[in-house]
C-alpha positions in Angstrom: -39.4 -5.4 -14.8 -36.3 -4.4 -16.8 -34.8 -1.1 -15.6 -37.0 -0.9 -12.4 -35.8 -0.2 -8.9 -37.2 -1.1 -5.5 -35.9 -0.1 -2.1 -36.0 -2.5 0.9 -35.7 -0.4 4.0 -33.2 2.4 4.1 -30.1 0.5 3.1 -30.8 -2.0 0.2 -31.8 -1.2 -3.3 -32.7 -3.8 -6.0 -32.2 -2.9 -9.6 -33.5 -4.9 -12.5 -31.4 -5.6 -15.7 -33.7 -7.9 -17.6 -33.5 -11.2 -15.9 -30.6 -10.1 -13.7 -31.4 -8.6 -10.3 -28.8 -6.3 -8.7 -28.9 -6.2 -4.9 -27.1 -3.0 -4.0 -25.7 -2.6 -0.5 -26.5 1.1 0.1 -25.3 2.4 3.4 -22.4 4.5 2.1 -22.0 6.7 5.2 -20.9 3.7 7.1 -19.1 1.8 4.3 -22.1 -0.6 4.3 -21.4 -1.8 7.9 -24.2 -4.2 8.7 -26.4 -2.7 11.3 -29.6 -4.4 12.5 -31.6 -2.1 10.2 -29.4 -3.1 7.3 -29.7 -6.8 8.2 -33.5 -6.4 8.0 -33.2 -4.8 4.6 -31.0 -7.6 3.3 -33.4 -10.2 4.6 -36.4 -8.5 3.0 -34.7 -8.1 -0.3 -33.6 -11.8 -0.4 -37.0 -13.0 0.6 -38.6 -11.1 -2.3 -35.9 -12.2 -4.8 -36.1 -15.8 -3.7 -39.8 -16.0 -4.7 -39.3 -14.0 -8.0 -39.4 -16.4 -10.9 -38.3 -13.5 -13.3 -34.9 -13.1 -11.5 -32.6 -15.7 -13.0 -29.3 -14.4 -11.5 -28.6 -12.0 -8.6 -25.5 -9.7 -8.4 -24.6 -8.2 -5.0 -22.9 -4.8 -5.4 -22.0 -1.8 -3.3 -22.9 1.9 -3.7 -19.7 2.9 -1.8 -16.7 3.6 -4.0 -14.1 2.4 -1.5 -15.8 -0.6 0.1 -18.0 -3.6 -0.6 -18.9 -4.0 3.0 -16.7 -3.6 6.2 -18.7 -6.1 8.2 -20.8 -5.8 11.3 -21.6 -2.4 12.7 -19.2 -2.4 15.7 -20.3 1.0 16.9 -23.9 -0.3 17.2 -22.6 -3.5 18.8 -20.6 -1.5 21.3 -23.8 -0.1 22.8 -25.6 -3.4 23.1 -26.1 -5.3 26.3 -25.4 -9.1 26.4 -29.1 -9.7 26.2 -29.6 -7.3 23.3 -26.7 -9.0 21.4 -28.2 -12.4 21.9 -31.6 -11.2 20.7 -30.0 -9.6 17.6 -28.3 -12.9 16.6 -31.1 -14.4 14.5 -31.5 -11.1 12.6 -27.8 -10.7 11.8 -27.6 -14.4 10.9 -30.6 -14.1 8.7 -28.9 -11.5 6.5 -26.1 -13.9 5.6 -28.3 -17.0 5.1 -30.7 -14.9 3.1 -28.0 -14.4 0.4 -26.6 -18.0 0.9 -30.0 -19.6 0.3 -31.1 -17.6 -2.8 -32.2 -20.4 -5.2 -30.6 -18.8 -8.3 -26.9 -18.2 -9.1 -25.4 -15.3 -7.2 -22.4 -13.2 -8.0 -20.6 -10.8 -5.6 -19.0 -7.7 -7.2 -16.2 -6.7 -4.8 -14.1 -3.6 -4.7 -12.3 -2.0 -1.8 -12.8 -3.5 1.6 -14.7 -6.7 2.1 -13.9 -7.6 5.7 -15.6 -9.8 8.3 -19.3 -10.0 7.6 -18.7 -8.1 4.4 -16.5 -10.9 3.1 -19.0 -13.4 4.4 -21.7 -11.8 2.3 -19.4 -12.3 -0.7 -18.6 -15.9 0.4 -22.3 -16.6 0.5 -22.5 -16.0 -3.3 -21.6 -18.7 -5.8 -19.0 -16.6 -7.6 -16.9 -13.6 -6.5 -15.7 -11.0 -9.0 -13.2 -8.6 -7.6 -11.3 -5.6 -8.9 -7.7 -4.7 -8.2 -8.6 -2.5 -5.2 -10.2 -5.4 -3.3 -9.0 -6.2 0.2 -10.6 -9.2 1.9 -10.4 -11.0 5.2 -12.0 -12.4 8.3 -10.5 -10.3 11.2 -13.1 -11.3 13.8 -10.7 -12.9 16.3 -8.9 -9.6 16.5 -11.9 -8.1 18.2 -12.7 -11.1 20.4 -15.3 -13.0 18.3 -15.3 -15.5 15.4 -16.6 -15.3 11.8 -20.3 -15.8 12.6 -21.9 -15.1 9.2 -20.8 -18.5 7.7 -17.1 -17.7 7.4 -15.8 -20.7 9.3 -17.8 -23.0 7.1 -17.7 -21.3 3.7 -14.0 -20.3 3.6 -12.6 -23.9 4.0 -15.0 -25.0 1.3 -13.2 -22.6 -1.0 -9.6 -22.8 0.0 -9.2 -25.9 2.2 -9.1 -26.3 6.0 -5.4 -25.4 6.6 -5.5 -22.2 4.5 -8.8 -21.2 6.1 -7.4 -21.7 9.5 -4.3 -19.6 8.7 -6.5 -16.7 7.5 -9.0 -16.9 10.3 -6.5 -17.3 13.1 -4.1 -14.6 11.8 -7.0 -12.2 11.1 -5.0 -10.8 8.2 -6.2 -8.8 5.3 -5.5 -10.1 1.8 -5.1 -7.8 -1.2 -6.5 -8.6 -4.6 -3.6 -10.4 -6.3 -3.1 -12.8 -3.4 -6.8 -13.2 -2.9 -7.1 -14.4 -6.5 -4.1 -16.7 -6.2 -5.5 -18.3 -3.1 -9.0 -18.7 -4.5 -10.6 -16.2 -2.2 -12.1 -14.6 -5.3 -12.8 -16.2 -8.6 -12.2 -13.5 -11.2 -9.9 -10.4 -10.9 -10.6 -7.4 -13.1 -9.2 -3.9 -13.5 -10.0 -1.3 -10.8 -13.5 0.0 -11.2 -14.7 -2.8 -13.4 -16.0 -5.3 -10.8 -19.7 -4.3 -11.2 -19.6 -4.2 -15.0 -17.8 -7.6 -15.2 -20.2 -9.2 -12.7 -23.3 -7.9 -14.5 -21.9 -9.2 -17.8 -21.2 -12.6 -16.3 -24.7 -12.6 -14.8 -26.2 -11.8 -18.2 -24.4 -14.7 -19.8 -25.8 -17.0 -17.1 -29.3 -15.5 -17.3 -29.5 -16.4 -21.0 -29.7 -20.1 -19.9 -32.7 -22.0 -18.6 -34.0 -20.6 -15.3 -35.2 -24.1 -14.3 -31.8 -25.6 -15.2 -29.9 -22.8 -13.3 -31.8 -23.4 -10.1 -31.5 -27.2 -10.3 -27.8 -27.0 -11.1 -27.2 -24.7 -8.1 -29.2 -27.1 -5.9 -27.1 -30.1 -7.0 -23.9 -28.2 -6.5 -24.8 -27.0 -3.1 -26.4 -30.1 -1.7 -23.8 -32.4 -3.2 -20.8 -30.6 -1.9 -18.9 -32.6 0.7 -20.9 -35.8 0.2 -19.3 -39.1 -0.9 -19.5 -39.6 -4.7 -22.3 -42.2 -4.7 -24.5 -40.0 -2.5 -23.6 -36.9 -4.5 -24.7 -38.6 -7.7 -28.0 -39.4 -6.1 -28.4 -35.7 -5.3 -27.6 -34.9 -8.9 -30.1 -37.5 -10.2 -32.8 -35.9 -8.0 -32.0 -32.5 -9.5 -32.0 -34.0 -13.0 -35.5 -35.4 -12.5 -36.8 -31.9 -11.6 -35.7 -30.6 -15.0 -36.0 -33.6 -17.3 -39.8 -33.2 -17.8 -39.9 -29.4 -17.6 -41.0 -27.0 -20.2 -37.5 -25.5 -20.3 -36.1 -28.9 -21.3 -38.6 -29.3 -24.1 -37.9 -25.8 -25.3 -34.2 -26.1 -25.1 -34.1 -29.3 -27.1 -36.5 -27.9 -29.7 -34.5 -24.7 -30.0 -31.3 -26.6 -30.5 -32.7 -28.7 -33.2 -34.4 -25.7 -34.9 -31.1 -23.7 -34.6 -32.7 -20.8 -32.8 -32.4 -19.1 -29.5 -34.7 -20.6 -26.8 -37.6 -18.8 -25.3 -37.6 -20.3 -21.8 -41.0 -20.8 -20.2 -39.3 -21.0 -16.8 -41.2 -24.0 -15.7 
């Protein structure tokens, strides 16, 4: 599968880099604004990747040179009736949960604008790599709505309740240096280097056990916010899924034989 490409609908492309899958947001004429058609594309791509045992890490990137994603397509929304808006909700929500629920580690490569739903797509990833041009924020209250792609839940888990409240209520945009200082992004790189840095990080992750990666993500996600005793039970359950796996046997053998492991992925 290395080097292959597959398109999902008109607006999402998945590229393969060995065991790393790159999910490319590809609606450059609209700065990747998430229309209903684009939401369908994201859902389809995530459904395929979620069941792909060959994909160990997913990197979400953008084909637009000045934006990661500017959020919901407000031009499309402006033409919707209340009934149409309500019917569209499961579809738009499914795009964000599609990324959030991917079973393998996910990295967002952010440059330029990542606003509203665009920033929520990044927040749905495990790690956010941004370059110096990045501008992030959740400005939804400035147009009469709220962050509805997970922002009110994901942002406080990153930066705490009070800081999240300030950012959501003010609707302000945050430039790259402050975003890194506040923990809105995890790694800051030079302008134009976000994709390369994210893919390099993904390759380092993908060298590890695919069974271990998925189990570790499950423990991290399910254990977050629980009391310590309950969280340790979640961790133990995840440990049991890997303790008797082929990956564990191969990892221990490779360590003792001083060689690189060849993961069976099961």
